[in-house]
C-alpha positions in Angstrom: 99.1 10.3 -79.3 101.1 7.0 -80.9 100.2 3.9 -79.3 96.9 2.2 -77.4 94.2 4.9 -78.5 90.9 3.5 -77.5 87.9 3.5 -79.9 86.4 6.6 -77.8 89.2 8.8 -78.5 89.2 7.7 -81.9 86.1 8.8 -82.7 87.2 12.5 -83.0 89.7 11.4 -85.7 87.6 8.7 -87.3 83.7 10.2 -87.1 82.6 8.3 -90.0 84.2 5.1 -89.2 82.0 2.5 -86.6 85.1 1.8 -84.2 85.2 -1.1 -81.6 87.7 -1.9 -79.3 91.2 -0.7 -78.8 93.4 1.1 -82.1 96.9 2.1 -82.7 97.9 4.4 -86.4 100.0 1.3 -86.9 99.1 0.3 -90.5 98.5 -3.0 -92.5 99.8 -3.1 -95.4 99.5 -5.4 -98.9 101.4 -4.6 -102.1 100.5 -6.2 -105.4 102.1 -6.3 -109.1 101.3 -8.9 -112.0 101.2 -12.1 -110.1 103.4 -11.0 -107.1 102.0 -9.5 -103.6 103.7 -8.8 -100.2 102.8 -7.7 -96.9 104.0 -5.2 -95.0 103.3 -2.8 -92.1 103.5 0.8 -91.6 102.8 4.1 -89.6 100.2 6.4 -89.9 101.9 10.3 -89.6 99.7 12.5 -91.3 95.5 12.1 -91.9 96.7 11.3 -95.3 100.0 9.9 -95.0 101.6 6.6 -94.2 105.5 6.1 -93.7 106.7 2.5 -94.0 110.4 1.0 -96.0 110.6 1.4 -99.6 111.2 -2.2 -100.4 107.4 -3.0 -99.0 106.2 -1.3 -101.9 109.0 -2.1 -104.5 109.5 -5.7 -106.2 113.4 -6.5 -107.2 113.8 -8.7 -110.2 118.1 -9.0 -110.4 119.2 -6.0 -110.1 116.1 -3.8 -111.3 112.9 -2.5 -109.2 109.7 -1.8 -109.7 107.2 -0.2 -108.0 104.0 -2.3 -106.9 100.9 -1.9 -108.9 98.6 -1.0 -105.7 99.3 -0.7 -102.1 96.3 -1.5 -100.1 96.5 0.4 -96.7 94.4 -0.7 -93.2 93.7 0.7 -89.9 91.4 -1.0 -88.0 88.0 -0.8 -90.1 89.3 1.7 -92.7 90.9 0.4 -95.9 92.3 2.4 -99.0 94.6 2.3 -101.7 97.2 4.9 -102.0 97.4 7.0 -104.9 100.9 8.0 -104.5 104.5 6.9 -103.3 107.1 8.7 -103.0 110.5 8.1 -102.3 112.8 10.7 -100.6 116.0 11.3 -102.4 118.3 9.8 -100.4 117.1 6.5 -101.3 117.0 7.2 -105.1 120.5 8.8 -105.4 121.8 5.3 -103.5 120.0 3.2 -105.6 118.1 1.4 -103.1 121.4 -0.3 -101.9 122.2 1.4 -98.8 120.1 -0.2 -95.9 119.7 3.2 -94.1 117.6 4.9 -96.7 115.2 2.4 -97.3 112.0 4.6 -97.3 109.3 5.0 -98.6 106.1 7.8 -98.2 102.1 6.3 -99.1 99.2 9.4 -99.9 95.8 8.3 -99.4 93.1 9.3 -101.7 91.3 11.0 -98.9 92.0 12.2 -95.1 92.0 8.7 -93.1 91.7 10.5 -89.8 90.6 14.2 -88.9 93.7 16.3 -87.1 96.4 14.3 -86.1 98.9 15.4 -83.7 102.0 14.2 -85.6 104.5 11.8 -83.9 108.0 13.3 -82.6 110.3 12.0 -84.4 113.9 11.0 -82.7 116.6 13.5 -83.8 119.3 12.3 -81.7 120.2 9.3 -79.8 118.5 6.9 -80.2 120.0 3.7 -78.5 118.0 2.1 -75.5 114.6 0.3 -74.7 111.4 0.6 -77.2 108.4 -1.5 -78.6 108.5 -2.9 -82.0 104.9 -2.8 -83.6 103.8 -4.7 -86.5 101.4 -6.9 -88.1 101.7 -10.9 -88.5 102.4 -12.6 -91.7 99.4 -15.6 -90.8 96.2 -14.3 -91.8 93.8 -12.9 -90.0 96.6 -10.4 -89.6 97.4 -9.5 -86.0 98.9 -6.3 -84.6 101.6 -7.1 -81.9 104.1 -5.5 -80.0 107.7 -6.7 -78.7 109.9 -4.8 -76.4 113.6 -4.3 -77.9 117.0 -2.8 -76.8 117.8 -0.8 -79.5 122.1 0.0 -80.4 123.2 2.0 -83.3 124.9 -0.7 -86.0 126.8 -0.2 -89.0 125.7 2.5 -91.6 123.5 4.5 -88.8 121.0 1.4 -89.0 119.2 0.3 -85.9 120.2 -3.0 -84.2 117.8 -5.0 -82.0 117.5 -8.9 -80.6 114.5 -10.2 -82.5 112.9 -13.1 -84.2 112.2 -13.3 -87.8 109.3 -10.8 -88.3 109.1 -10.9 -92.4 105.5 -8.5 -92.3 106.8 -6.2 -89.4 108.5 -4.6 -91.9 108.0 -0.7 -91.9 106.3 -1.2 -88.4 107.5 1.4 -86.2 109.9 1.3 -83.2 108.6 4.0 -80.8 109.5 4.9 -77.2 108.0 6.1 -74.5 109.2 9.9 -73.4 106.5 10.1 -70.3 102.8 9.5 -68.9 100.4 11.3 -70.9 102.9 12.4 -73.7 103.2 11.3 -77.5 105.6 8.4 -78.0 108.9 9.1 -79.9 109.3 7.3 -83.4 113.2 6.1 -83.8 112.8 4.2 -86.6 110.8 1.5 -89.0 111.8 -2.2 -88.7 113.5 -3.3 -92.2 114.9 -7.1 -92.0 116.3 -9.7 -89.9 119.8 -11.0 -90.2 119.6 -14.8 -88.7 123.2 -15.1 -88.1 123.2 -12.6 -85.3 119.7 -13.3 -84.6 119.2 -9.5 -84.6 116.6 -7.3 -86.2 117.5 -4.1 -88.0 115.6 -1.0 -88.6 116.4 2.6 -90.4 116.3 6.0 -88.6 114.5 8.4 -90.7 114.1 12.3 -90.1 111.4 14.5 -89.8 113.7 16.2 -93.2 112.5 12.9 -94.9 108.5 13.5 -94.4 108.7 16.8 -95.3 110.2 16.1 -98.4 107.8 13.7 -99.3 105.0 15.9 -98.7 106.4 18.9 -100.6 106.6 16.1 -103.8 103.0 15.8 -103.2 101.9 19.0 -103.0 100.9 19.1 -99.3 101.8 22.8 -97.5 104.5 22.5 -95.1 
């Protein structure tokens, strides 16, 4: 169940970790390459997989992208470095310039959780109320959730009133679907438009995650 997991409940998912306090599968990310680094957020969707936006793990020089040398992933007191990154084919086909394709899937070198109920991924209407989750930029980084009202914008991206939240890139938009039910993932935050004071998120589907899992040799 995404959002508000207690340490007691997580004991069965992370049996070898001394968990304390509340905890969610919203991950803190830090990508580095050469003398450059950037921080972002992501979401655990499988015991070994975290989804985020592609530009969180890529660096741009002119018209060219190059991959991060390493990506550190932190969930609570669990820390690991991704050993593989997959960009779904729709990102590669658009050379990364179409906002709605801005997605990456990170593989952990081991299972950072036990059996995990997969999040529900919205496959239809995404407009309406949701909570935007992410990690702040200032250290020590803090996890924050913000209520937003989502509408569908140009190129299928999602828009909502928001302040500039640079380290929230890759953080999930979660929508409650009922008491005692797992939240529904409707998108990942990718950018802020200062002229309109709006945040922008990409919608993504289960097909993207399945494609990435197959590329990483997971049985689907």
